[in-house]
N, C-alpha and C positions, 0 to 999 in steps of 0.2 A: 590066456586068450579069452575074450569075451564073445558071447553070442549076440549077434544083432537081432533086435526084436523089430518086427514091422510096425510102422506107425499106423494109426487107425485109418488114415486115408489110403494106405496101401491095400487094405482089406476090403475088396469090393463085396457088396451085398448082393445076393441073388435077387432077381426081380423077374416079373412075368407081365407081359402085355395082354395075355389072355388067361383065362382061368386054368390053373394047372390041372392035369388029368388026375393026379393023386394029391388031393388037397391036404390031407393030414401030413404026408411026407414033405410037401412044400412048406407047411407051417413049421415043422421040425427043422427043416433046413435053414429057413430065414431066421428063426430064433437062435439057433446055434451060431449063425454067422454074426448076428448082432451082438451076442455075448462075447464072441472072440474080438470083435471090433472095440467094444468098450474096454475089455481087459487089456488090449494092446496099448491103451492110453495110460496104463499104470493104475487104473482104478477098477474096482469090482462093480458088478451090477448093483449089489446091495448099497455100496457107497454112493453111486449115482442116484439111485432111487431115494436114498435118505435125504439128499439135497432137495429133491422135488417134494418129498413128503413134508419136510420142515417148512418149506415155503407155503404149501397148501394149509398146513396146520395154523400158520400165522393168519392166513386169510379167513379160515373158518373161525378162529378166535375173534377176529374183527367183526365178523357177521353176527356172532353170538352177542358181542358187546352192543352192536347197533340195536338188536332186538330187545335187549334188556333195558336200553334207554328209550325204547319206544320209537326209534327212528326208522325211516323207510330204508330197507336194504337196497331196494332198487333206486338208482338215481332218477330224478324227475326234473325235466327242463321244459319251460314254456316255449312254444313255437315262436312267439313274438320275440323272445330273446335270441333265438337262433337266427331269425330273419334279420334282426337289427344288429347282429354282432355283439350282443351283450352277454354271451355265455362266459362265466368266470373261469379263471384257471382252476379254482377249487372244484367246480362242476365238471370240467373236462378231466381232472385227475380222478374223480370218483367214477366217471364213465369208463376210463381206461382200467381202473382197478377192478371194477365190477363187471365190465364187459356187457352191460345191458342198460336199457334206457326206456323210460316212459316219456313221450313228448305230449305235453298237455296242449290241447287246442291245435293240434296239427292241421286239422280242417275245422271249419265252423261246424258246430253241432247240427245246425239245420241242414247243412250240405250232406253230412254223413247220414242223417235220418232220411233225407230225400233219396240218397243212393240206395239205402236199405229198401225203401218202398219201391224204387225202380227195379231192383232185383226181383222183388216179389211179382211185380207186373210182368217182368221179362220171363220168368219161369212159368208162371201161371198162364200167361198169354200164349205160350208155346207148348202147353200141355205136358210140361216136364213130368209131373207126378204120375200122369197116366202111362208114360213110357219108361219111367225109372225102373231099372232092372236090378237094383241092389248094389251094394258096394263093389267097386271095380278092383279093389285090392284088400288083402287081409289086414293090412296095417290099420288104415282108418276105418275099416269095417268093424274093428274090435270095440269102437266106442259105444256101440249098442243102440243109439237112437236111429230112427229110420225116416229119411236120411238126416244125418248131421252135416256131413261134408258133401256139398253139392259139386259135382264134376263140371262146373261151369267156368269158362275162362274169358269169354269175349263179350261180356255185357258192357253197356255204356258206362256203368258205374265203375267197373274194374279198370277199363282203359282210361277213363277220365282221371282216375286217381293215379294210375301208373305214370301217365305222361304230364301230370300237373307240375307247375313250377314249385309249389309247396313241397311236393314229394321230392323233387330234385334237390331242393335246399337242404332237407334233412339228410338225404342220402350222401350229399357232399360232405356234410359235417361228420357223418359216421365213417365214410371212406377215408377222410383225412386223418383219422386216428391210426391208420395203418401206415407202415413203411412200404411205399409202393415203388420205390426206385432203389436199386443197389447194383454194384458191380457193372455200371454202365447200362443196365437193363431197366426199362420201365415196365413193371409187371402189370399195371392196369392204369386206366384213366379215371381218376377220382371224380371227375366232373361229368362223366357220361355213364348212364345206366343202361343195361341191356334189356330192361322191361321183362324180366323173367316171369312168365305167366304161371299163376297158381290158382287154387280153388277158392271157394267160399265156404264158410261155416255158418249155419243158422241153427241154433238150438232153442226151441220154444220154451215158454214158461211151463212148469210142471214136468219137464223132461227128466228122465233118469239116464245118466251116462256113466259108463265104466271108466272114462278117462283114458289116458295114455301113460304107459310106464316110462320111467326115466330112461332116456336114450340121447344120443347125439347123431348128427346127420352129415358130417363132412365126408364120410366114406366108411368102409368097414375094413376088410383085409387089405385093400389097396393102400391103406395108410402105411402098412409095413412092407408091402410086396410090390410096389411100383417104384421106378427109379426117381420120378419127380418128387414123390412124398418122402422117399429116403433122403433126398437132398433137403427138402423143406424141414425135416426133423433131424437134420444132421447133428445138431448139438446134443441131442439126446443119445446119439449112438456113437459119438467119437470122444466121449469123456469131457467135453466142454459144456456140460449141462448148464452152468451158470450163465452162459451166453444165449440160452434159448429164449426167444421172444415170440409170444403168441400173436403179436401184432406185425410180424414180418411176413409179407406176402411172397417172398422169394420162392420160386419153383412151384407155387401152388396153382398157378394160372395157366400152365402150359401142358403138362404131361397127360398121357392117356390113362384111362382107367379100364379095367376089364369087367366083363358082364357079371352081374349078380353081386357086385360088391359096393354099390353106391346108391344113395337115394336121390342124387342130384347131379346132372351133367354140367351144371354151371358152377362157377366160383361165386359164392356169396360172402361178402365181408360180414354182413349181419342178416340173420333171418328176421322177419317182422310181420306184423299184421296191423291193420287199421280197424279200429272199433266202429261198428255200425249201430251199436246199442250201448246203453249204460250197463256196466257189469260190476257187481260187488266182489270183493276179494275172496269171499268164501263160497262162491257159486261156480265151482268147477273150472277155475281159471288156470292160466299158465303158471307153472313154477319153473325155476331154473337154479342151477348151481352157479352163482355169480362169481366164478373164479376162472378167468381165461387160461391160467396156467394149469388147470386141471387136466388138459389134454396131455401134458407131459406125464402125469400120474397114470392116465389111462394107457398111454403108449408103453410105459416101462413096466407096469404091473404084471403083464403076462410073462416077463422074463425072470421073475423070482422063482425060487426053488419049490414053492408050494403049489405051483401050477404045472399040470401035465405038459409034456413037451409038444403035444399036438393040439394044445388048447390055447386060445387067445382070450381067456376069461369070458368065454361065451360068444365072442365075435366070430361070425361065419358069413357065408354067402346067403343072399336072398332074404336077409333079415336086417333090422336096424342094429346099430351099435348099442348094446345094452349097458346100463350102469346098475349094479345090483348090490344088495347088502352083503352078499357073499364075498365079492371082490373089492368093493369100493365104499365101505361103510363111512369112512371119513368124509368122502365127497358128499354123500347124501345127507350128512348132518347139516350141510349148508343150503339144502334145497329150500328156496324161498319164493313165495307167491307174489304176484304183482299186487300193487295197491288197487283200490277202486278206480275204475276208469269210466269215462263218459264217451258217448258217441263223438267221433272226431279225433279222439286221442289215438296215438299209435304206440306200439310196443316193439322193442328191438332187442335182439340178443346175438352176441358174437357167434360166428358160424360153427365154432368148435364146442359151444357150450352145451352141457347136459341140461335137458329140459324135459318136462312132463306136463300133463294136464290132469288136474285133480278130478276124481269122480264126484258126481253130484246126484242127489235124489230130490225130486220135486223142485227143480230149479225155480228160483224166484226171478222173474224177468227174462227177457231175451238174452241170448249170448251169441251175437252175430259179428263176424269179422271177415275182412278180405285179406288174404295172405299176399303181402307185397314185400319182398326183401330188398336189400341193397346188393345188386349184382353188377359191379362196374365193368365197363367195356375192357376186354382183355382177349388174348388169343383163344382161350378156352370158351369164353362166352360168345365170341364172334363165330366160332364153329357152330355152337348150339343155335345161334340166331338164324342160321339157314333153315333149320327145321321149324323154328318158331314162326318165321315168316310164312312158310308153307301152311302151317296149321292155322295161322291167323286168316289168311286169304280164303281158305276152304272151310273155316269154322270147325276144324278138327281139334281133338284133344292133343296137346303137345306131347312129344315123344317120350318125355320123362314120366308120363302118366298113363293109366290104363286106356286102352283103345275103345272109348265109349262114344265119342263123336256126336253127342246130343245136338250140338248147335249147327251142324252142317246145313240143315234145312230151315233154320230160324231166320226169318226175313229182317228182323230188327236188331241183329247183332251188330257190333261196332265194325265199321268198314274203313278201308284205306283212306278214303276222301275225308275222314274225320280226324286223321292224325295231324297233330301239330309238329313243329320242328323237333321237339324232344322225343315224341313218339317215333318219328321217322328215323332219327339217329339211333334210337334204342333198338329198332328192328333192322338196322343196317341198310336203310333205304336212302341215306344221304350221308 
């Protein structure tokens, strides 16, 4: 007589829609359940992790080879080629392989510099520096300059860039790299962005900045402990790891998250910023681990035997998802900085991607950016758009960010009558 073993899909994983009262116990429970599910497939956790590790090692070796040849690790594409449909298959293949992109000339340099000057007029004219109360959150407060991150959302510069046709063109290209339809479900609309509002960074010449440590932003414990993400990462947990696709949006755009476990209420295919100044590659710029598959490594690493049962390799609530030398040294070998950029260029990285900002002393030149991601219209982003509309109309800080609300009384903030069709659709107004 043989004993029937359950299939992986028969083993439901525990999940929580609110933060568990006993978080260490919940972590132990979900880790044990994931291990049982993997083992029910006939494979061990070590075997599954080995598949991912081998794939990552191959990517790391390719990145080392590019560096040795003096080639740019980051793909670079001219905006004119995107606009005119001249992006080659080789360029798209590198974009998907690396999961990041620099768009040269996304906006004319003169336009970007004018936006930068307009932001200065906006904040100075409204006496921002006299009323500035210090960093509203510990994360960006750690950079050390005062201030570096401006909690400003509704300037003309930001809104004009968010709703511009040139921005929509690039976002469409980036969204199209994702699989956005499967099993009869359309997970997002690649041609419509939700205008996710974010802040401004302005770092002056001569500044010292501590930078930001390596981390990623798609979530924290909810990546293991909510039903939607358990489905999104199903191939990592059911023994079919070879089928895992970091470009598959299935189940990422619908499910709830619980408090204290995410940096972002919206689904972003890519995070991004638009340069408002020229920046040299060695002046405290963005670095990333250009390996989209690295998320599989991050998700499976806590299941190995050298990690305590109540530990997710340092991932916890109310903090970013860290990537560290202790747990992820192979990944950090691939950490690669952007090339030199000019005002008007934009920089993009896959939403799962590990990234950091290098420290700098006595910075040469300005380091100014507007944070504008690709956040396509979907169920999750439509929900968040309700609060975004309210914040836009009142000049408030969006709900994903500290409640600072500097712009509520500023008479020259961007207003509803200045929205074009793209802007109105992005805010859910048509």
